[in-house]
matplotlib code that plots the C-alpha trace (Angstrom):
import matplotlib.pyplot as plt

x = [122.1, 119.6, 116.9, 119.0, 119.9, 116.2, 115.4, 118.1, 117.0, 113.4, 114.4, 116.6, 113.6, 111.3, 114.0, 114.7, 111.0, 110.3, 113.4, 112.2, 108.8, 110.3, 112.6, 110.5, 106.9, 104.7, 107.6, 109.7, 107.0, 106.8, 110.6, 110.3, 107.9, 110.4, 113.0, 110.8, 109.6, 113.0, 115.0, 112.4, 112.4, 116.1, 116.2, 113.4, 115.7, 117.5, 116.0, 117.1, 116.1, 114.2, 112.6, 112.9, 111.2, 112.5, 111.6, 112.5, 114.2, 112.4, 109.5, 110.5, 111.3, 108.2, 105.9, 107.0, 105.2, 102.0, 103.1, 103.9, 100.4, 98.7, 100.4, 99.5, 95.9, 95.7, 97.0, 96.8, 93.8, 93.3, 94.3, 97.9, 98.2, 97.1, 99.7, 102.3, 101.2, 101.4, 104.9, 106.0, 104.4, 106.1, 109.5, 109.3, 108.3, 111.0, 113.7, 112.7, 112.9, 116.2, 117.7, 116.6, 118.3, 121.5, 121.4, 121.0, 124.3, 127.3, 129.8, 133.4, 136.2, 137.2, 133.7, 133.2, 129.5, 127.7, 127.1, 126.0, 123.6, 122.2, 121.6, 119.8, 117.9, 117.4, 114.7, 113.3, 110.6, 108.6, 109.3, 108.4, 105.1, 104.1, 105.2, 103.4, 100.2, 100.3, 101.6, 99.0, 96.0, 97.1, 98.2, 95.1, 93.1, 95.1, 94.2, 90.5, 90.4, 92.3, 89.7, 86.9, 87.9, 88.7, 85.2, 83.8, 86.2, 88.2, 91.3, 94.2, 95.7, 92.5, 92.5, 96.3, 96.4, 93.1, 93.7, 97.3, 96.7, 94.2, 96.2, 99.3, 97.4, 96.2, 99.7, 101.4, 98.8, 99.2, 103.0, 103.8, 101.6, 102.8, 106.5, 107.3, 104.7, 106.6, 109.9, 109.9, 108.3, 104.8, 106.1, 108.7, 106.1, 103.8, 106.7, 107.5, 103.9, 103.4, 106.7, 106.2, 102.8, 103.8, 106.8, 104.7, 102.1, 104.9, 106.1, 102.5, 102.2, 105.6, 104.8, 101.8, 104.0, 105.4, 101.9, 101.4, 104.8, 103.7, 100.6, 102.7, 104.9, 101.9, 100.2, 103.4, 104.1, 107.3, 106.1, 106.6, 103.8, 101.4, 102.6, 99.3, 97.1, 94.8, 96.1, 94.1, 91.9, 92.7, 89.9, 91.4, 94.8, 93.4, 92.9]
y = [114.8, 116.9, 116.0, 117.2, 120.5, 121.0, 120.6, 123.0, 125.6, 125.2, 126.0, 128.9, 130.4, 130.2, 131.6, 134.5, 135.5, 135.4, 137.5, 140.0, 140.0, 140.1, 143.1, 145.2, 144.0, 144.6, 146.3, 143.1, 141.1, 143.6, 143.3, 139.5, 139.5, 140.7, 138.5, 135.5, 136.0, 137.1, 134.3, 131.7, 132.8, 132.4, 129.1, 127.6, 127.4, 124.5, 121.1, 118.6, 115.2, 115.3, 112.3, 110.3, 113.0, 115.6, 119.0, 122.6, 124.7, 127.8, 126.0, 126.7, 130.5, 131.0, 129.2, 131.3, 134.3, 132.6, 132.7, 136.4, 137.2, 134.9, 136.8, 140.2, 139.0, 137.9, 140.9, 143.8, 142.9, 141.9, 145.2, 145.0, 141.5, 142.6, 145.4, 142.8, 140.8, 144.0, 144.7, 141.3, 141.6, 144.9, 143.5, 140.6, 142.7, 145.2, 142.6, 140.7, 144.0, 145.1, 141.7, 141.6, 145.0, 143.5, 140.6, 143.1, 144.8, 143.5, 141.8, 143.1, 140.8, 139.8, 139.3, 136.1, 136.3, 137.1, 133.5, 132.4, 135.3, 134.5, 130.9, 131.8, 134.9, 134.1, 131.7, 134.5, 136.0, 132.8, 131.8, 135.3, 135.3, 131.9, 133.1, 136.5, 135.0, 132.2, 134.6, 137.3, 134.9, 132.4, 135.0, 137.1, 133.9, 133.1, 136.5, 136.0, 132.3, 133.2, 135.9, 133.6, 131.0, 133.5, 134.6, 131.0, 129.1, 129.9, 127.6, 129.5, 126.4, 125.8, 129.2, 129.0, 125.6, 125.5, 128.8, 127.9, 124.3, 125.5, 128.6, 126.6, 124.1, 127.0, 128.3, 125.0, 124.4, 127.8, 128.1, 124.6, 125.0, 128.4, 128.2, 124.6, 123.3, 122.3, 122.7, 119.2, 115.9, 115.3, 112.7, 115.2, 118.0, 115.8, 115.0, 118.7, 119.6, 116.8, 117.4, 121.1, 120.8, 118.2, 120.2, 123.4, 121.5, 120.3, 123.9, 125.0, 122.3, 123.2, 126.9, 126.4, 126.5, 129.8, 131.2, 130.4, 131.9, 135.0, 135.0, 134.6, 137.5, 139.7, 139.0, 139.5, 142.9, 141.8, 143.2, 147.0, 148.0, 145.8, 146.4, 148.1, 145.2, 143.9, 140.5, 137.4, 135.7, 132.3, 130.7, 132.2, 130.7, 127.3, 127.6]
z = [149.9, 148.0, 150.5, 153.5, 151.6, 150.9, 154.5, 155.6, 153.0, 154.2, 157.8, 156.7, 154.8, 157.7, 160.1, 157.7, 157.2, 160.9, 161.6, 159.1, 160.8, 164.3, 163.5, 161.2, 161.6, 158.6, 156.7, 157.1, 155.4, 152.5, 152.2, 152.0, 149.1, 146.4, 147.9, 147.5, 144.0, 142.5, 144.2, 143.2, 139.6, 139.4, 141.3, 139.2, 136.2, 137.8, 138.0, 140.6, 142.0, 145.2, 146.9, 143.6, 141.5, 139.1, 140.6, 140.1, 142.8, 144.0, 145.5, 149.1, 148.9, 146.6, 148.9, 151.9, 150.1, 151.2, 154.8, 154.5, 153.1, 155.7, 158.5, 157.0, 156.5, 160.1, 161.9, 159.4, 157.1, 153.5, 152.1, 153.6, 152.2, 148.8, 149.0, 149.6, 146.5, 144.4, 145.7, 144.7, 141.3, 140.6, 141.8, 139.4, 136.4, 137.1, 137.6, 134.4, 132.2, 133.7, 133.1, 129.5, 129.1, 130.5, 127.9, 125.1, 126.0, 123.9, 126.2, 126.5, 125.1, 128.7, 130.0, 132.0, 133.0, 129.8, 128.7, 132.2, 132.5, 129.0, 130.1, 133.2, 132.3, 128.7, 129.9, 132.1, 129.8, 129.6, 133.2, 134.4, 132.3, 133.9, 137.3, 137.0, 135.9, 138.5, 141.2, 141.0, 140.6, 143.3, 145.9, 145.5, 145.9, 149.0, 150.5, 149.6, 150.9, 154.1, 155.0, 153.8, 156.4, 159.0, 159.1, 159.3, 161.5, 164.7, 164.4, 162.9, 161.3, 159.2, 157.5, 157.1, 155.4, 153.5, 151.9, 151.0, 149.7, 147.1, 146.1, 145.6, 143.4, 141.2, 141.2, 140.2, 137.3, 135.8, 136.1, 134.9, 131.9, 130.9, 131.8, 130.6, 128.2, 125.0, 126.7, 128.5, 127.5, 128.9, 131.5, 132.8, 132.8, 134.9, 137.3, 137.7, 138.4, 140.9, 142.7, 142.8, 144.3, 146.8, 147.9, 148.2, 150.3, 152.6, 153.0, 153.7, 156.5, 158.0, 158.1, 160.5, 163.7, 162.5, 162.1, 165.8, 166.7, 165.0, 167.2, 170.2, 169.3, 168.6, 171.9, 173.9, 172.3, 170.5, 167.1, 167.3, 164.9, 166.8, 170.3, 171.3, 170.1, 172.8, 174.1, 172.9, 175.3, 176.7, 174.5, 171.4, 172.2, 172.1, 168.4]

ax = plt.figure().add_subplot(projection="3d")
ax.plot(x, y, z, "-o")
ax.set_aspect("equal")
plt.show()
């Protein structure tokens, strides 16, 4: 059942991010960045069994942030992608601080949510630290690597996947070490790292058709803030 739910959530995430891009262009991708990092850092507090491995939730929605920065890098340039990374970083820091304030408040006698919030967001400082370090380094690397491959190869799928694979490996190493070291036994920690990386790579592979869909929308004038972009040549469309 978990595998089916994971696949459905994967599809929903891709549909949501592409709808944001279709309706609001670059702004839609900027909107998606805080959604992805905030939701991911809440979901990651829950561990589940997926494909026979113990894994944390949040891998899908977090991994889609790389799709957003890749689309921004492809059509708007590296500075726009870096801006998106900074927006996500600011959103995560702000959310973490605000929720820590919420936990300090003394609950009313009839409060029903305080204990649950403490359970979820009490873990947040360490998870947020791991996420912030991993997020800023891996996403900035992704922007750099995407543009590195863009200058050296024509096929869109190469720069999309090569940049994301390495970036997500960096992210998984840093996040797992900072957020969970000492919390889980080593064998569980290794399982979480491996499962997290494998799931993120699956997401990276699955997002490739959506990169090509974004290209189709751009060249057919369906993205308002890129409607004046010169159509791609037939040779470019082969890649």
